[in-house]
LUMDOPA-164098 format. One line per 2 residues: number of its first residue (from 1); their letters; for each residue x, y, z of N, C-alpha, C. Coordinates in Angstrom, 3 decimals. Each point is the difference from the previous one (the first is absolute). Layout:
<nodes>
NUM = A = X Y Z X Y Z X Y Z | ...
</nodes>
This chain:
<nodes>
1 = MN = 0.934 -1.173 0.090 -1.031 1.239 -0.019 0.956 1.101 -0.017 | -0.380 1.077 -0.981 0.848 1.219 -0.002 -0.495 0.741 1.135
3 = AF = 0.772 0.361 1.181 -0.405 0.817 1.008 -0.216 1.536 -0.262 | 0.383 0.517 -1.205 -0.471 1.175 -0.464 -1.143 0.291 -0.861
5 = AD = -0.598 -1.250 -0.327 -1.033 -0.054 -1.118 -1.087 1.048 0.103 | -0.465 0.035 1.350 -1.186 0.770 0.347 0.425 1.435 0.434
7 = IE = 1.118 0.527 -0.150 0.264 1.192 0.452 0.144 0.973 -1.228 | -0.588 1.278 0.140 -0.149 0.915 -0.947 1.462 0.652 -0.025
9 = RP = 0.595 -0.031 -1.174 1.530 0.515 -0.158 -0.033 0.956 -1.219 | -0.007 1.246 0.272 -0.072 1.178 -1.132 1.344 0.365 -0.156
11 = YA = 0.780 -0.947 -0.571 1.414 0.280 -0.461 0.000 1.125 -1.003 | 1.171 0.753 0.049 0.258 1.154 -0.933 -0.936 1.137 -0.069
13 = VA = -0.694 0.050 1.160 -1.014 1.130 0.149 0.204 0.840 1.074 | -0.038 1.382 -0.108 0.162 0.988 1.194 -1.381 0.032 0.662
15 = QQ = -0.194 -0.360 1.272 -1.117 0.204 0.721 0.151 1.062 1.020 | -1.003 0.876 0.107 0.156 1.082 1.040 -0.623 -0.658 1.382
17 = VG = 0.983 -0.189 1.145 -0.479 -0.740 0.986 -0.093 0.925 1.477 | 0.515 1.075 -0.286 -0.193 1.120 1.045 0.226 1.395 -0.426
19 = PL = -0.108 1.009 0.803 0.567 1.228 -0.243 1.321 -0.101 -0.463 | 0.425 0.598 -1.218 1.433 0.202 -0.615 0.694 -1.325 0.019
21 = VR = -0.856 -1.134 0.034 0.610 -1.300 -0.346 -0.645 -0.897 -0.947 | 0.965 -0.577 -0.876 -0.499 -0.809 -0.982 0.695 -1.262 0.118
23 = RV = -0.502 -1.097 -0.514 0.742 -1.215 0.207 0.075 -0.722 -1.376 | 1.069 -0.737 -0.476 0.251 -0.739 -1.132 0.480 -1.415 0.386
25 = LA = -0.740 -1.047 -0.217 0.317 -1.236 0.276 0.913 -0.746 -1.228 | 1.291 -0.357 0.518 0.742 -0.818 -0.892 -0.378 -1.472 -0.271
27 = HN = 0.210 -0.512 -1.086 -0.363 -1.395 -0.423 0.952 -0.889 0.531 | 0.246 -0.245 1.297 0.888 -0.952 0.501 -0.604 -0.625 1.370
29 = PS = -1.091 -0.815 -0.283 -0.637 -0.618 1.171 0.731 -1.316 0.256 | -0.040 -0.246 1.305 0.696 -1.212 0.526 -0.347 -0.401 1.431
31 = PF = 0.403 -1.108 0.464 -0.546 -0.280 1.345 0.518 1.025 0.957 | 1.131 0.816 -0.282 0.635 0.957 1.012 -0.227 1.410 -0.422
33 = TF = -0.472 0.307 -1.240 -0.588 1.213 -0.185 -1.500 0.343 -0.273 | -0.799 -1.073 0.362 -1.326 -0.020 -0.173 -0.374 0.318 -1.639
35 = TG = -0.847 0.955 -0.072 -0.227 0.459 -1.322 0.987 0.619 -1.013 | 1.036 0.690 0.780 1.045 0.529 -0.666 0.396 1.332 0.986
37 = TQ = 1.194 0.532 -0.409 0.488 1.184 0.551 -0.708 1.114 -0.328 | -0.357 0.933 0.791 -0.935 1.079 -0.020 1.029 1.393 0.020
39 = SY = 0.103 0.523 -1.059 0.474 1.382 -0.139 -0.811 1.158 0.244 | 0.361 0.867 0.787 -0.811 1.233 0.336 0.612 1.176 -0.583
41 = IV = -1.006 0.881 -0.551 0.423 1.243 -0.724 -0.733 1.059 1.199 | 0.871 0.819 0.671 -0.454 1.079 0.974 0.222 1.341 -0.460
43 = GG = -1.268 0.651 0.081 0.062 1.465 -0.180 -0.732 0.422 -1.302 | -0.789 -0.839 -0.510 -0.829 0.263 -1.105 -1.137 -0.763 -0.151
45 = SE = -0.851 0.232 -1.112 -1.158 -0.687 -0.183 -0.363 -0.124 -1.521 | -0.677 -0.918 -0.371 0.006 -0.414 -1.384 -0.512 1.307 -0.870
47 = GA = 0.620 0.181 -1.048 -0.251 1.176 -0.977 0.304 1.397 0.672 | 0.596 0.075 1.059 0.313 1.425 0.648 1.311 0.513 -0.820
49 = GC = 1.075 -0.740 0.220 1.013 0.441 -0.972 0.911 1.293 0.593 | 1.282 0.025 -0.489 0.819 1.151 0.266 0.139 0.314 1.514
51 = GE = 0.132 -0.993 0.828 0.209 0.178 1.287 1.306 -0.880 0.436 | 0.335 0.261 1.295 1.258 -0.822 0.431 -0.539 -1.492 0.687
53 = IA = 0.492 -0.860 -0.280 -0.348 -1.396 0.504 1.196 -0.845 0.456 | -0.213 -0.902 0.869 1.078 -1.048 0.320 -0.533 -1.377 -0.348
55 = VI = 0.804 -0.935 -0.258 -0.331 -1.416 -0.201 0.659 -0.770 0.932 | -0.913 -0.708 1.030 0.379 -0.993 0.742 0.097 -1.255 -0.448
57 = DP = 0.946 -0.717 0.269 0.289 -1.493 -0.326 -0.338 -0.192 -1.465 | 0.851 0.274 -0.948 -0.290 0.011 -1.385 -0.117 -1.420 -0.623
59 = GP = 0.361 -0.934 0.928 -0.202 -1.439 -0.405 1.153 -0.733 -0.899 | -0.385 -1.039 -0.476 0.843 -0.822 -0.905 0.284 0.736 -1.277
61 = ND = 1.175 -0.093 -0.698 0.299 0.381 -1.240 -0.744 -0.570 -1.102 | -1.267 0.299 -0.125 -0.956 -0.705 -0.949 -0.464 0.941 -0.988
63 = AE = 0.118 -0.281 -1.320 -0.472 1.050 -0.944 -1.477 0.463 -0.020 | -1.021 -1.120 0.335 -1.229 0.422 0.209 -0.210 1.058 1.020
65 = HL = 0.684 -0.369 1.240 -0.232 0.761 1.291 0.607 1.451 -0.166 | 1.099 0.116 -0.646 0.601 1.343 -0.416 -0.814 0.851 -0.823
67 = SA = -0.581 -0.798 -0.910 -0.912 0.807 -0.933 -1.140 0.483 0.893 | -0.565 -0.807 0.796 -1.259 0.488 0.662 0.379 1.063 0.880
69 = LM = 1.258 0.021 0.767 0.401 1.038 0.733 0.224 1.320 -0.616 | 0.568 -0.005 -1.347 0.202 1.257 -0.722 -1.348 0.461 -0.370
71 = AA = -0.888 -0.827 -0.394 -1.333 0.461 -0.555 -0.612 0.808 1.309 | 0.019 -0.622 1.267 -0.584 0.713 1.049 0.698 1.168 0.212
73 = IG = 1.352 -0.001 -0.133 0.890 1.378 0.379 -0.594 1.072 -1.023 | -0.175 -0.359 -1.206 -0.438 1.013 -0.945 0.878 1.334 -0.065
75 = DD = -0.746 1.027 0.111 0.638 1.469 -0.072 0.647 0.289 1.402 | -0.290 -0.762 1.124 0.690 0.246 1.406 1.430 -0.081 -0.148
77 = RV = 0.620 0.695 0.882 1.537 0.094 0.221 0.368 -0.821 1.178 | 0.748 -1.161 -0.200 0.349 -1.110 1.147 1.135 0.742 0.598
79 = VA = -0.158 0.254 1.337 1.171 0.705 0.789 0.771 -1.065 0.888 | -0.552 -1.155 0.075 0.592 -1.116 0.763 -0.286 -1.491 -0.439
81 = IC = 0.770 -0.785 -0.010 -0.614 -1.403 -0.147 0.661 -0.675 1.341 | -0.960 -0.404 0.715 0.193 -0.653 1.504 -0.218 -1.265 0.047
83 = CT = 1.122 -0.778 0.699 -0.086 -1.293 0.184 -0.065 -0.288 1.500 | -0.800 -1.161 0.372 -0.346 -0.170 1.372 1.082 -0.997 0.426
85 = HT = 0.635 -0.895 -0.983 1.126 -0.733 0.326 0.460 -0.514 -1.410 | 0.982 -0.946 0.013 0.694 -0.502 -1.314 -0.281 -1.362 -0.233
87 = HR = -1.198 -0.555 0.366 -0.226 -1.407 -0.757 -0.514 0.364 -1.394 | 0.227 -1.076 -0.887 -0.004 0.088 -1.439 -1.490 0.237 -0.391
89 = DH = -1.065 -0.099 0.792 -1.263 0.246 -0.480 -0.257 1.547 0.364 | 0.826 0.714 0.445 -0.097 1.510 0.516 0.654 0.919 -0.713
91 = SP = 1.387 -0.290 -0.030 0.946 1.388 -0.506 0.529 -0.378 -1.440 | 0.017 -1.146 -0.705 0.533 0.013 -1.372 -0.358 0.971 -0.963
93 = AA = -1.280 0.603 -0.088 -0.688 0.834 -0.808 0.554 1.513 0.212 | 0.598 0.094 1.131 0.411 1.409 0.345 1.075 0.682 -0.948
95 = AP = 0.864 -0.870 -0.441 1.172 0.541 -0.879 -0.689 0.358 -1.395 | -0.806 -0.869 -0.731 -0.617 0.302 -1.309 -1.093 1.181 0.127
97 = LS = -0.512 0.023 1.217 -1.130 1.134 0.135 0.801 1.135 0.132 | 1.072 0.040 0.645 0.872 1.218 0.271 0.493 0.493 -1.502
99 = AL = 0.430 -0.998 -0.816 0.605 0.406 -1.202 -1.295 0.555 -0.879 | -1.107 -0.477 0.107 -1.052 0.592 -0.853 -0.480 1.299 0.344
101 = TG = 0.163 0.369 1.599 -0.619 1.048 0.296 1.069 1.032 0.639 | 1.196 -0.384 0.219 0.898 0.899 0.413 0.121 0.206 1.401
103 = AP = -0.987 -0.812 0.830 -0.330 0.166 1.265 1.186 -0.678 0.875 | 0.386 0.676 1.206 1.036 -0.833 1.032 -0.677 -1.174 0.487
105 = VI = 0.774 -0.987 0.427 -0.518 -1.113 0.688 0.328 0.272 1.512 | -0.844 0.136 0.737 0.123 0.418 1.337 -0.730 -0.937 1.007
107 = GC = 0.574 -0.333 1.238 -0.734 -0.881 0.711 1.020 -0.946 1.031 | -0.213 -1.206 -0.153 0.686 -0.921 0.947 1.439 -0.201 -0.366
109 = AP = 0.806 -0.559 0.768 1.453 -0.040 -0.189 0.271 -1.266 -0.811 | 0.964 -0.111 -0.901 0.189 -1.151 -0.853 0.522 -1.111 0.911
111 = LS = -0.461 -1.327 -0.311 0.233 -1.126 0.644 -0.076 -1.343 -0.828 | 0.925 -0.782 -0.212 0.042 -1.130 -0.689 0.891 -1.016 0.608
113 = LN = -0.554 -1.217 0.433 0.512 -0.940 0.625 -0.706 -1.438 -0.443 | 0.746 -1.133 0.371 -0.633 -1.233 -0.078 -0.104 -0.547 1.403
115 = DD = -1.215 -0.532 0.284 -0.046 -0.436 1.061 0.324 -1.675 0.127 | -0.117 -0.617 1.125 0.566 -1.346 0.039 -1.263 -1.178 -0.010
117 = GP = -1.232 0.564 -0.479 -1.017 -1.034 0.017 -0.821 0.276 -1.240 | -1.059 -0.911 0.099 -0.995 0.390 -1.346 -0.635 1.270 0.034
119 = RA = -0.129 0.631 -1.183 -0.486 1.337 -0.011 -1.698 -0.227 0.023 | -0.587 0.911 0.868 -1.334 0.036 0.261 -0.636 1.267 -0.518
121 = DA = 0.731 0.602 -0.973 -0.434 1.222 -0.622 1.029 0.073 -1.027 | -0.206 1.385 -0.730 0.857 0.319 -1.116 1.611 0.130 0.528
123 = AF = 0.859 -0.182 -0.836 1.378 0.291 0.348 0.222 1.579 -0.023 | 1.288 0.257 0.403 0.443 1.436 -0.010 0.142 0.579 -1.449
125 = DT = -0.347 1.241 -0.204 0.369 0.562 -1.150 1.607 0.544 0.088 | 0.729 -0.741 -0.678 1.387 0.509 0.036 0.501 1.330 -0.778
127 = DY = -0.956 0.348 -0.914 0.280 1.210 -0.764 -0.364 1.201 0.514 | -0.814 0.138 1.317 -0.736 1.106 0.522 1.224 1.023 0.405
129 = AP = -0.191 1.182 -0.478 0.940 0.999 0.263 -0.642 1.243 0.346 | -0.347 0.432 1.106 -0.863 1.318 0.304 1.025 1.129 -0.028
131 = DR = -0.721 1.132 -0.509 0.719 1.147 0.215 0.067 0.724 1.136 | -1.068 -0.317 0.843 -0.004 0.509 1.339 -0.704 -1.149 0.885
133 = VL = 0.530 -0.126 1.082 -0.320 -0.879 1.087 -0.813 0.697 1.104 | -1.323 -0.428 0.420 -0.676 0.682 0.956 0.273 -0.630 1.437
135 = SH = -0.014 0.742 0.959 0.036 -0.418 1.456 -1.267 0.327 0.472 | -0.148 -0.748 1.074 -1.433 0.037 0.761 -0.211 1.684 0.397
137 = GD = -1.003 0.423 -0.468 -0.534 1.314 0.166 0.209 1.066 -1.161 | 0.875 -0.569 -1.047 0.111 0.832 -1.193 -0.988 0.209 -0.817
139 = AL = -0.223 1.114 -0.592 -1.158 0.217 -0.867 0.410 0.451 -1.478 | -1.235 -0.194 -0.796 -0.074 0.334 -1.414 -1.118 0.763 -0.142
141 = TG = 0.012 1.059 -0.814 -1.122 0.913 -0.087 -0.217 0.240 -1.508 | -1.446 0.288 -0.373 -0.216 0.374 -1.289 -1.333 0.835 -0.007
143 = TA = -0.416 0.295 -1.345 -1.082 0.747 -0.053 -0.943 -0.486 -1.057 | -1.280 -0.446 0.242 -0.906 -0.603 -0.898 -0.375 1.077 -1.017
145 = AD = -0.715 -0.653 -1.159 -0.479 0.855 -0.992 -0.907 1.156 0.379 | -0.780 -0.279 1.103 -0.863 0.841 0.522 0.419 1.014 0.929
147 = GT = 1.293 -0.071 0.123 0.598 0.871 1.103 0.197 -0.539 1.465 | -0.619 -1.107 0.130 0.122 -0.760 1.351 1.459 -0.439 0.187
149 = GW = 0.581 0.373 0.966 1.294 -0.386 0.583 0.030 -1.402 0.595 | 0.911 -0.782 -0.067 0.150 -1.161 0.437 1.184 -0.439 0.770
151 = TL = 0.151 -0.869 0.998 1.270 -0.269 0.628 0.072 -1.477 0.255 | 0.841 -0.654 -0.531 0.277 -1.353 0.388 1.247 -0.118 1.061
153 = RA = -0.313 -0.650 1.072 1.041 -0.161 1.126 0.457 -1.545 0.097 | 1.247 -0.106 0.241 0.512 -1.496 0.171 -0.253 -0.499 1.388
155 = VA = -0.582 -1.013 0.152 -0.005 -0.753 1.243 0.641 -1.365 -0.055 | 1.455 0.004 0.710 0.740 -1.202 -0.020 -0.582 -1.124 0.789
157 = TP = -0.284 -1.188 -0.802 -0.628 -1.097 0.550 0.845 -1.345 -0.365 | 1.210 -0.063 0.492 0.797 -1.090 -0.248 -0.563 -1.379 0.531
159 = GH = 0.125 -1.153 -0.434 -0.383 -1.151 0.545 -0.149 -1.092 -1.264 | -0.984 0.171 -1.017 -0.234 -0.538 -1.050 1.294 0.031 -0.891
161 = TS = 0.753 1.054 0.016 1.348 0.217 -0.605 0.650 1.152 0.948 | 1.280 0.135 0.206 0.556 0.965 0.848 -0.277 1.294 -0.749
163 = NH = -0.192 0.241 -1.187 -0.003 1.357 -0.621 -1.482 0.299 -0.354 | -0.995 -0.557 0.626 -1.325 0.249 -0.394 -0.367 1.355 0.599
165 = LC = -0.725 0.711 -0.923 -0.607 1.375 0.326 -1.634 -0.248 -0.228 | -0.850 0.681 0.814 -1.252 0.414 -0.398 0.099 1.592 -0.268
167 = FA = -1.210 0.346 -0.651 -0.078 1.425 -0.457 -1.505 0.459 0.525 | 0.133 0.991 0.788 -1.376 0.731 0.473 -0.320 1.268 -0.939
169 = LE = -1.122 -0.085 -0.325 -0.495 1.256 -0.883 -0.630 0.945 1.000 | 0.684 0.884 0.624 -0.393 0.872 0.848 -1.310 0.680 -0.166
171 = GT = -0.681 0.170 1.062 -1.492 0.635 -0.054 -1.081 -0.661 -0.617 | 0.227 -1.429 -0.447 -0.896 -0.805 -0.605 -0.491 -1.175 0.809
173 = GA = 0.834 -0.334 0.929 -0.040 -1.270 0.707 0.582 -1.174 -0.619 | 0.518 0.146 -1.358 0.536 -1.037 -0.760 1.305 -0.467 0.304
175 = LF = 0.301 -1.302 0.197 1.282 -0.494 0.063 0.283 -1.243 -1.001 | 1.101 0.227 -0.787 0.234 -0.832 -0.950 1.138 -1.143 0.676
177 = TG = -0.622 -1.138 0.116 0.708 -0.887 0.923 0.919 -1.197 -0.838 | 0.114 0.062 -1.117 0.796 -0.989 -0.710 -0.187 -1.517 0.311
179 = DH = 0.940 -0.640 0.569 -0.224 -1.392 0.448 -0.061 -0.101 1.486 | 0.145 1.263 0.651 0.061 -0.216 1.646 -1.498 -0.485 0.540
181 = VM = -0.958 0.646 -0.719 -1.307 -0.420 0.381 -0.651 -0.059 -1.393 | -0.607 -1.211 -0.130 -0.624 -0.348 -1.339 -1.602 -0.184 0.249
183 = GW = -0.843 0.256 -1.038 -1.542 -0.130 0.112 -0.309 -1.452 0.007 | 1.044 -0.996 -0.139 -0.502 -1.432 -0.429 0.690 -1.028 0.833
185 = ST = 0.988 0.364 0.537 0.941 -1.073 0.615 0.966 0.638 1.188 | 0.487 -0.772 0.854 1.077 0.681 0.661 1.382 0.111 -0.722
187 = SV = 0.913 0.823 0.489 1.022 0.186 -0.741 1.167 -1.104 0.260 | 0.799 -0.240 -1.141 0.964 -0.970 0.203 1.187 0.531 0.765
189 = VS = 0.576 -0.763 1.002 1.103 0.635 0.785 1.058 -1.204 -0.215 | 1.066 0.122 -0.755 0.896 -1.197 -0.319 1.523 0.440 0.283
191 = PP = 0.555 -0.488 0.945 1.471 0.432 0.445 0.888 -0.502 -1.303 | 1.026 0.654 -0.105 0.721 0.867 0.969 -0.372 1.437 0.021
193 = DG = -0.546 0.556 -1.140 -0.269 1.447 -0.129 -1.642 0.088 0.726 | -0.799 -0.870 -0.223 -1.381 0.180 0.762 0.389 -0.283 1.457
195 = DM = -0.564 0.948 0.823 0.224 -0.107 1.440 -1.170 0.272 0.815 | -0.440 -1.167 0.542 -1.116 0.062 1.054 -0.144 1.113 0.956
197 = TD = 1.196 0.350 0.765 0.217 0.801 0.936 -0.540 1.532 -0.592 | 0.709 0.160 -1.092 -0.425 1.271 -0.672 -1.287 0.136 -0.508
199 = YM = -0.582 -1.291 -0.528 -1.398 0.122 -0.616 -0.927 0.356 1.139 | 0.135 -0.691 1.172 -0.855 0.337 1.068 -0.028 1.418 0.364
201 = AS = 1.161 0.535 0.192 0.013 1.424 0.538 -0.484 0.902 -1.257 | 0.211 -0.413 -1.361 -0.798 0.756 -0.847 -1.593 0.036 -0.082
203 = LA = -0.374 -1.312 0.356 -1.546 0.073 0.406 -0.480 0.577 1.076 | 0.938 0.160 0.938 -0.508 0.854 1.400 0.205 1.514 -0.392
205 = LL = 0.886 0.364 -0.893 0.008 1.290 -0.522 -1.342 0.568 -0.709 | -0.315 -1.099 -1.036 -1.109 0.400 -0.721 -1.272 0.161 0.839
207 = YE = 0.035 -0.979 1.126 -1.248 0.073 0.633 -0.227 1.130 0.815 | 1.041 0.832 0.305 0.005 1.090 0.686 -0.290 1.312 -0.887
209 = RE = -0.088 -0.265 -1.315 -0.238 1.094 -0.774 -1.633 0.072 -0.181 | -0.684 0.873 0.754 -1.447 -0.130 0.208 -0.360 1.058 -1.477
211 = QD = 0.903 0.702 -0.494 -0.437 0.919 -1.255 -0.253 -0.942 -1.179 | 0.470 -1.200 -0.021 -0.053 -0.773 -1.269 -1.537 -0.691 0.036
213 = TV = -0.763 0.265 -1.035 -1.191 -0.466 -0.046 -0.337 -0.948 -1.114 | 0.936 0.002 -1.058 -0.211 -1.012 -1.010 1.580 -0.415 -0.393
215 = YY = 0.255 -1.161 -0.055 1.010 -0.634 -0.604 0.006 -0.464 -1.600 | 1.033 0.539 -0.677 -0.028 -0.593 -1.449 1.337 -0.921 -0.303
217 = PA = -0.294 -1.177 0.253 1.093 -0.975 -0.119 0.375 -0.304 -1.328 | 1.269 -0.710 -0.254 0.431 -0.364 -1.449 -0.892 -1.254 -0.399
219 = HG = -0.393 -0.653 0.842 -0.882 -1.288 -0.358 -1.352 0.023 0.773 | -1.044 -0.211 -0.656 -1.222 -0.190 0.612 -0.765 1.245 0.109
221 = PE = -1.295 0.044 0.350 -0.797 1.162 0.269 0.377 1.071 1.133 | -0.487 1.020 -0.354 0.431 1.289 1.188 -0.652 -0.621 1.303
223 = VT = 0.635 0.346 1.162 -0.454 -0.266 1.242 -0.607 1.134 0.705 | -1.368 -0.022 0.313 -0.652 1.118 0.566 0.003 -0.022 1.547
225 = KP = 0.365 -0.957 0.438 0.094 -0.132 1.632 1.474 -0.263 0.381 | 0.870 0.851 -0.231 1.602 -0.515 -0.039 0.319 -0.283 1.339
227 = RQ = -0.481 0.648 1.105 0.440 -0.035 1.407 -0.470 -1.372 0.308 | -1.160 -0.355 -0.261 -0.681 -1.421 0.358 0.769 -1.116 -0.643
229 = LV = 0.382 0.202 -1.422 0.764 -0.923 -0.617 1.308 -0.314 0.724 | 0.745 1.142 0.161 1.669 -0.192 0.629 -0.227 -0.515 1.421
231 = RG = -1.184 0.170 0.705 -0.178 -0.709 1.351 -0.143 -1.327 -0.222 | -0.769 -0.465 -1.147 -0.151 -1.291 -0.005 1.267 -0.849 -0.675
233 = MI = 1.059 0.827 -0.660 1.098 -0.462 -0.451 0.839 -0.358 0.968 | 0.046 0.966 0.912 0.954 0.032 1.206 -0.318 -1.377 0.924
235 = GH = -1.346 -0.113 0.021 -0.548 -1.213 0.810 0.212 -1.280 -0.699 | 0.020 -0.109 -1.356 0.214 -1.178 -0.658 1.562 -0.359 0.061
237 = RR = 0.887 1.067 -0.022 1.475 -0.403 0.188 0.223 -0.625 1.458 | -0.716 0.683 0.905 0.142 -0.393 1.446 -0.521 -1.467 0.121
239 = QR = -1.138 -0.271 -0.589 -0.504 -1.184 -0.048 0.982 -1.247 -0.584 | 0.692 0.442 -1.222 1.125 -1.066 -0.327 0.961 -0.013 0.808
241 = ER = 0.565 0.984 0.637 1.171 0.009 0.918 -0.504 -1.159 1.177 | -1.184 0.205 0.482 -0.453 -0.938 1.179 -0.047 -1.375 -0.513
243 = QI = -0.295 -0.177 -1.179 0.116 -1.475 -0.653 1.291 -0.513 -0.178 | 0.989 0.794 -0.343 1.415 -0.305 0.023 0.541 -0.295 1.387
245 = LR = -0.267 0.742 1.176 0.316 0.126 1.213 -0.496 -1.642 0.574 | -1.196 -0.226 -0.215 -0.875 -1.330 0.415 0.744 -1.127 -0.472
247 = QM = 0.547 0.030 -1.268 0.586 -1.142 -0.839 1.443 -0.030 0.746 | 0.636 0.935 0.345 1.339 -0.092 0.494 -0.044 -0.597 1.452
249 = EE = -1.146 0.367 0.736 -0.322 -0.438 1.302 -0.064 -1.580 0.098 | -0.742 -0.563 -0.950 0.046 -1.363 -0.062 1.307 -0.752 -0.301
251 = AP = 0.889 0.476 -0.835 1.156 -0.530 -0.136 0.911 0.870 -1.256 | 1.267 0.047 0.132 0.733 0.779 -1.100 -0.522 -0.456 -1.289
253 = AR = -0.157 0.930 -0.936 -0.577 -0.438 -1.377 0.947 0.748 -1.041 | -0.279 -0.472 -1.165 0.495 0.448 -1.433 -1.135 0.839 -0.535
255 = IA = 0.388 1.034 -0.591 -1.069 0.766 -1.076 -0.926 -0.935 -0.617 | 0.728 -0.928 -0.694 -0.820 -0.988 -0.942 -1.006 -0.790 0.789
257 = EM = 0.268 -0.159 1.306 -0.876 -0.639 0.864 -1.350 0.807 0.513 | 0.482 1.430 0.190 -1.011 0.806 0.479 -1.091 0.366 -1.063
259 = VP = 0.511 0.078 -1.207 -0.899 0.553 -1.015 -1.185 -0.917 -0.332 | 0.061 -1.275 -0.124 -1.120 -0.796 -0.323 -1.152 0.199 1.209
261 = RM = 0.367 0.142 1.208 -0.818 0.065 1.114 -0.584 1.393 0.021 | 0.721 0.980 -0.357 -0.677 1.458 0.131 -0.875 0.441 -1.217
263 = YK = 0.334 -0.630 -1.323 -0.586 0.282 -1.157 -0.863 -1.127 -0.585 | -0.807 -0.551 0.926 -0.825 -1.112 -0.390 -1.163 0.673 -0.781
265 = GV = -0.300 -0.642 -1.317 -0.990 0.605 -0.870 0.662 0.830 -1.089 | 1.135 0.382 0.093 0.776 0.816 -0.888 0.670 -0.844 -1.051
267 = DE = -0.064 0.271 -1.358 0.552 -0.648 -0.963 1.486 -0.314 0.324 | 0.375 -1.172 -0.020 1.413 -0.469 0.250 0.977 0.749 -0.795
269 = KL = -0.359 0.607 -1.257 0.959 0.731 -0.889 0.454 1.243 0.762 | -0.990 0.495 0.697 0.442 1.146 0.933 0.707 -0.147 1.317
271 = WP = 0.199 -1.184 0.346 0.634 -0.290 1.402 1.553 0.612 -0.018 | 0.749 -0.262 -1.076 1.381 0.662 0.073 0.062 1.512 0.257
273 = AA = -1.169 0.695 -0.683 -0.081 1.429 0.296 -0.455 0.411 1.333 | -0.834 -1.056 0.635 -0.402 0.176 1.330 1.152 -0.219 0.989
275 = GR = 0.921 -0.831 -0.488 1.112 -0.402 0.900 0.884 1.182 0.126 | -0.059 1.077 -1.057 0.899 1.266 0.194 -0.573 0.837 0.996
277 = SV = -1.331 -0.036 0.224 -0.690 0.714 0.804 0.205 -0.458 1.598 | -0.089 -1.298 0.097 0.399 -0.682 1.103 1.548 0.395 0.461
279 = LA = 0.771 0.020 -0.847 1.439 0.358 0.106 -0.032 1.427 0.693 | -0.582 0.954 -0.587 -0.075 1.479 0.364 -0.535 -0.059 1.368
281 = HL = -0.964 -0.700 0.335 -0.540 -0.054 1.459 1.066 -0.528 1.056 | 0.622 -1.060 -0.532 0.979 -0.719 0.920 1.145 1.008 0.356
283 = ID = 0.492 0.747 -1.269 1.223 0.976 0.321 -0.536 1.077 0.890 | -1.007 0.540 -0.058 -0.675 1.024 0.672 -0.091 -0.596 1.683
285 = LE = -0.375 -1.171 0.192 -0.195 -0.737 1.269 1.655 -0.147 0.513 | 0.873 -0.281 -0.681 1.320 -0.171 0.417 0.513 1.293 0.444
287 = RR = -0.207 1.083 -0.776 0.604 1.347 0.502 -0.788 0.411 1.341 | -1.218 -0.500 0.388 -0.595 0.477 0.996 0.315 -1.056 1.310
289 = GL = 0.815 -0.995 -0.383 0.540 -0.870 1.074 -1.003 -1.133 0.259 | -0.835 -0.244 -0.946 -1.295 -1.063 0.246 0.504 -1.324 -0.699
291 = AR = 0.782 -0.029 -0.810 0.327 -1.093 -0.846 1.451 -0.143 -0.299 | 0.496 -1.156 -0.254 1.378 -0.313 -0.453 -0.081 -0.892 -0.892
293 = RD = 1.202 -0.108 -0.925 0.133 -0.932 -1.012 1.435 -0.962 0.238 | -0.172 -1.251 -0.331 1.006 -0.851 0.009 0.070 -0.648 -1.481
295 = ED = 0.730 0.620 -0.801 0.019 -0.292 -1.587 -1.250 0.122 -0.423 | -0.825 -0.863 -0.553 -1.282 0.294 -0.520 -1.207 -0.303 0.907
297 = RW = 0.250 -0.320 1.324 -0.928 -0.141 0.972 -0.330 1.320 0.888 | -1.028 0.166 0.319 -0.406 1.177 0.857 -0.790 -0.532 1.287
299 = SL = 0.499 0.715 1.082 -0.618 -0.408 1.389 -0.294 1.361 0.699 | -0.700 -0.262 1.038 -0.263 1.125 1.074 1.346 0.096 0.580
301 = TA = -0.038 1.520 0.615 0.969 -0.012 1.055 -0.434 -0.140 1.364 | 0.910 -0.177 1.099 -0.531 -0.526 1.232 -1.172 1.263 0.423
303 = DT = 0.245 1.072 -0.205 -0.811 0.891 0.647 -1.071 0.646 -0.967 | -0.426 -1.037 -1.012 -1.222 0.278 -0.809 -1.242 -0.493 0.719
305 = PT = -0.997 1.136 0.417 -1.259 -0.512 0.350 -0.738 -0.665 -0.748 | -1.023 -0.884 0.427 -0.870 -0.955 -0.780 -0.977 0.903 -0.696
307 = P = -0.180 0.062 -1.126 -1.009 0.694 -0.928 -1.384 -0.307 0.447
</nodes>
């Protein structure tokens, strides 16, 4: 059965999804991208033209997607091409879009590495070369065709990757969350670059941001109750942590032994990816003094309380 057969997929079409926000869906659906990567055009509206806009997560270097972005840009001037992180479903179109528009690539820092396990998402974009790297709190500004000024502010959210950024469209309640918070699934956290300690801290940061009223993720629908979702995501991760602690309470265990017990009912093809998440949790527990490893076996420390 095709898991995406009943999902509407308006590929290569710009959709107005909020004030000053349009969305263009790339034709790259997969078990890890859902219906595909969603690029966002900020600062304009259909048919307005001659304003300043930014493009967030230009997506894969795909001719159809680039053509759709250029059609949506129209007579507007692109002042920034922003990337939340450098996985290959997010940033490769930045360079060709920059060549077509003359706009600078601005956003996350470059990052390219090979991890030591099965990939649970897209590999890193080795060609990403930003003109400017944003830090937490840095801002980009522009003026829409109707004279409305807009400001995008970077919100550092490491965890999914160490270089991950979200972007807040100030004054609108909109936050572009990349892969940190998605509208259809929890984010992949795969060591060595994916870091559960950082990921949980970034979720806590977003939960404290009461000004955000809608999330626009790179995959899946917009999130209209963001703090409720983030609270649930934190709870989900804590539940996984308790599962891991209970397994180690019974006996020292390997990750390959934990995953089948924790992910019953999940397609076995996804177990290697699930193992990366379990490893991320174990590394976090080790840092906190709650778990220790002996080669490939993990066990509780003497002072670990029963979950």
